[in-house]
N, C-alpha and C positions, 0 to 999 in steps of 0.2 A: 061818581065827581063831577059837579054844575059843570052849566055849559057854557056858564062864562067862562072857566079856568080853564077847560080843556080847548073854548077860543082860544082864547092863548096860548095854551101850545100845540094849536094851529101851526097856529102864528110864528109861534120860533122856530117848525117843521120848517120854515122858511132859511132862519139865521142860523140855520145848526147846517142844513141841509150846505148850504156855503161851504160850509166849514169841511163837513167830510167831502166834494165834490178839489176844494181845495186840496185834501191832505192824498184823494182819492187819485190822480192826478201828474199826485209827485214820485210819478212812476221814476226814476233817475236807472233801471234797466232798459225803457222803449226806447229807448234810439240808436239800442249799441247789441240790441241781442243777438241781431242779421252778424256784427263782424265775432259777437265774441263765442258764438261757434263757430263760423266762420274758422276760427283761428288755432277750436277743436279737431280741425277735420275736414267739414260737414260741406258739401256742394251748393254751388243755386239750385239747384233740382232737388236737393233733398229737402234743405231747406223751403222752396218751393212746398216740398209735399208734408213737410211740418206744418207750417199754417194753411195749405190745404183740409192736415188733418183734425186744424185747433177748427173752422171752421163746417167742413165736415160732423164734426164730434157737437160744436153748437145749430146744425139747422135739425138735429134733432131732437135735438131740446133743450129750445128756445122754448115750442112751445109747453111743457112739462115744464117746467124753472117760472113759466111764468104765472102757469097754475097756480104752482108751488106758493109762489106772494101772489097772489087775487086770494088766494082760502086763509095758507097759514098768516102772513102780514108779509109787507114790503119791507117791513125792519129784518124783519129774520128774515128775510131770504138774500139784502146786503149785509148782512152778516158773516155767515154762510159760504156765498160768493171769497168775502178777502177771506173765510180756512181759507178756501180751497186754491184763494191765489197765492195762501203764502209755501199752502205743500209745491206748486208751478216752478219756486225760486227755487225752494230748498233744492229741487231734484236739477237746477239746470245750474245750482252753487257744487255739486257733487256728482250729479250724472258724471260715468264715463264710459257713457257706449250711444246710442244711438235710439240703443229704445228704451235707455232714463228720458232720453230729450222727444220720446214720442207718448209715453206716462205726465210728461210735466205741462203738452201741450191739452192732453187729456183737464186735466183737472187746472190749467188754463182759462181751460173755454166751458170749462161747469160753471166754473166761478165767475167767469164775464158772463155768462146765461142767468147766472141768477140776481146776477144787477143790474144787466139789460130789462129796460120795460119795468121793471119796478122800481128805478129812480124818481121817472117821470110821472110813473103813475102818482106813485106820496105825494108828488106838489100836486102835481096839478090836481089831484085832489082834496087836499087842504085847502087850493085857493075852495075852492069847491065848496066847503062846511066852513071858511067865512064869507062864503057868494064873491069873493076876486078872480072867475076861474077869468075878469077880462082883462086882467092881472099877465097871464099865464105868460107871455109871448113877449114880457119885460122883463119878469121874474127868468125865464127860462134864457135872453140874451145874456143881463150879467150872470147867466150857471153859464155861456157860456167865457161871457169872459178873466171867471173866473178856471174855470175849467184849463184853459187853452195859457193863465198865466203860473196855473199850477207848473202844465206842459213845461214853459216856457223854462224858468228856477228846475226845473227835471236836468233837459236837456245840460245843459249849463252847468253844472253841481255836474250831472253824471260824467261828462263826456272828460270833465278836470279829473274825474277819481277812473275813471275808466284811460286813462293815461300812466296810472299812477300801475294800477289792481283792478280785475277783472271780478276775484272774490271779495276785494272792499267792500266796492259795486255793489253786490246784491246780498249781503249781509247788512245793511244802510236799508235795504229796502225790508228785510221784515219788519224792522222795527217802524220806519214808512208805516206802512199792512198795520202794525198794532194801534200807532194813534191812531188812523181810521176808523177801526177798531171801538173804540175806546168816547171817538166822536157816537157814530151812528148808535149806539143804544145812551142818546139822547137824545134818539127821534120818538114822534110820536106816533101810535096804530094811527091812520081816520078810518073814519066808520064806514062813512059812504058808499052803497053797493057791495058791500066786502060778506064774504062767507056764510052770502044768506041759503046756496044750496048745501054746506053742511050741515048746519045747525036744522036741515031742514029731513035733508033725503040722504045724507049720510056721507063717506067723502070719497069710495068709488063712483061712483053716479055721479058727485059733484063735479069730480078730474070731466069723467064723463058730461058731464052737462057744459061745462067752458072748452072743451071744443069745437063742439055743436051745435051748440048753440053762436061760438067765435067768427065759424067757420059758415057757418049762413051770415053771418052781418056779415064781412068779407065777400061773398059770393053776393047776396046783391046788392054790394053799392060799386060800380063803374070808377067812382071818380074816391073810394079809399083805394084803390090793387093803381090807381093810375097811384099817383101819388105814395103805395110803400114802392112801384119797380122804381120811380122816378129817385126818388128824397136816396137807396137805397145803390141805384142804376152809379148813384155822379159820386155817394161815396166811397164808392168798389177804387173810382178811380184816384179819390184822395187820400185812400190805405194803400194802393199800389206804390206810391209812386214816397208813402215818405218814408216804406218798409225800406224800401228798394237807391233808397235815396244813398241810405251810408253804407251802402258794396263800391256807389254813383261814387262821393264823392270817394273813396279809401282807394279806385282803380285808378282816383286824377288827383292822388295826392293829398288830399286834405288831414289833416290831422284826428283826430277825434274833441277838442278841443275844437278846433274850429267848426266840426263836425255839429254839434253841439249849437253851437250859438246860429248858424245857418234851419239850425231842425227850432228854436226857439226863435229867430226872427222872424216865424209862418212862425208857429203860437202867433208872438204879438199880434204881428198884422187879423190872424185869429181872434183873439180878443179886440182889436178895432173893429172884422166882423159882426162881434156879439151883438158889440155893441150900440155900430150905425144899423142892423137888421130890421127892427120894427119903422127910422126913422127910409130905410130902401121903400119898403117895403108899402109903406104912403104916400113914396115918390110915384118907384114905378108902377106898386097897382100889382096882384093877386098876378094875369094872367101877364103882364109885363114880362115875371121873372120869371113864372113854369116856363115861359118864350126864350128868355135870356141867356138864364144860369145854365145850358148845357150846349150854349151854343160858347159861351164861357169856358168853358168846362174842357168844352177840345180845345179853343186855339191855347190854353195853358196848357193842355198834354200838348201837339203839336212842336210849342216849347221843350217840354221836358226831350224832346227825342236828341240835339242837342247840350252837350255838358255847357259848351261857353251860355247857352240864354237857362240853361235844364235849373239854375239857384234857383234867377229873378222866377218863370217859369210857377218854382215848388213855392216858393213864398206869397205868392198873389193868390195861389189854388187856399193856405192857409183863412186867407182873406175871404175868399167868394164863396169854401165850406160853410163855414161859421150862417156867415147870410142865411143861406139854405140849408142845414143845420135846425134852426134858430126858426124860422116860419114856415117849412116844409111840416115844421113840427108842432107848431100849431094848429095849423091845416088840417093834420090827423086825427089831433085832439078832439080838435072839433065834433069830429067822423063816429065814435069810441064812444061806447057808454061807460061808466064806474067803476062794475057790476062786471069789467071785461077789459077794461084801457091794459091792467101788466100781460093779462093772456093777447088779447089782439100788436100790442108793443111789439114782445117776444114772436109775436111770427111779423114781423115786418124786418126785427133784428133777423129770423130766417131765413125771408129774402135773397137780404145780406149775407151773408153765411152759403146759399145755392150757388150765387155768386161767384163767393169768390172762392166756392170749391173751384171752378173752371179756370175761374179768372190766375188765381196766382201760380198754382201749378205748373198752372201755358206758359204763362209769366217767366216767369225759373228756365222753364226747358229754352224757351227760344233765345234768351241772354245766355245757355250758361254754351248754349249755339257760332253763335255770333254775336255776344254782345250787347250790349246795355240797354244803347242804338236800338237794335233791331228789339228791344221786348219793349220799347216807349212808342214805337213805329208803330209796332200793331194795335199796340195801348190807344196812341192818336187817330191811324183808322176802325177801331170799335167809335170811339167819341165824334167821333162824323159821323159814320150810322147809327149813333143810338140817338144825336142833332135832331140826325133828318129825321125817322120814324118819327121825334117826338114832336117834333114839327106836323107833322102829319095827323100825330093823336092828335089836338091840337086844332085843329077844322070845325071851325060849329058844328053840334050835333054829335061830337064823334066824345064826348067827358060831359058830366049834365053834374 
């Protein structure tokens, strides 16, 4: 393949990835799995354990799957991820015991790991191949719009289907996954920085090199470590709110259709956040965002402590989470070499999993004992402590 043809394929990757992201985010079960399992007799503590298990598996599998993406290809990794996610859906649909759901979440975690980092790495390196890496924040902003639009549509449609039948809900999801695999097949693997170790020293040594070199990059870069901790801790607040909002709404008499609308409106605000991210970054500046976003998340988490304010707080959380993700992802990618990109992005996701292993089961336990208001109160306290620690970390000379 000549260089001109290759460049056209790399440019096409961006458009194909928008399509893949839409179908990938068209997860009609995402907003309702907790209610579905609760209807099968699974308690809040058990739900917390399942999500904790998801992140426990993710913690150990993130970097290996990132290495798979860097060595064997990001496209290959994404397709494998979709196949394993299909296994998760089928186990949820036909599972009859808690053990089946445990296995389902293991499949889900590994499937998610195989996508995590691989997609971002493919997009960034496609832009590098064409010399357009400066467009990444803008491209990532529109990816966030596509993701949030797909998720919003999925939540509304999912809510309507869930009112009729949870079995139909999970069955339709299998068809959507099949469509996403078909789109993934259209992607073109990038060549920048990928596969040199495998060609030169063999498979086992290649994996070892990925780990050793990647961790040396993280260890020697305090700014990268700081950004990874920041983006993932804020992501914990968003993720916990999203999942437990399902139970929060149900306990306050909101039907699945209404729940889907609330979750979808948050996604629409998230899409607006994706569009606005580059403008906000230019207006406020990097340091301004690093200081202000943790404070904003803190205020919104306090809003979650009472259902009368929780809906508004949750909706606006979608906007600021998208701004945070788009901008901070760009900051992180600037600090990562291409031949370690998927591995290091997976390392970042591993940090998120580590946080969630602790937070989700504890939140479920507190909420089971004294109600979701108490659970969100505990999260608001954690958000306050984190915002204060962030201000201390940003003192001149602390983060370079």
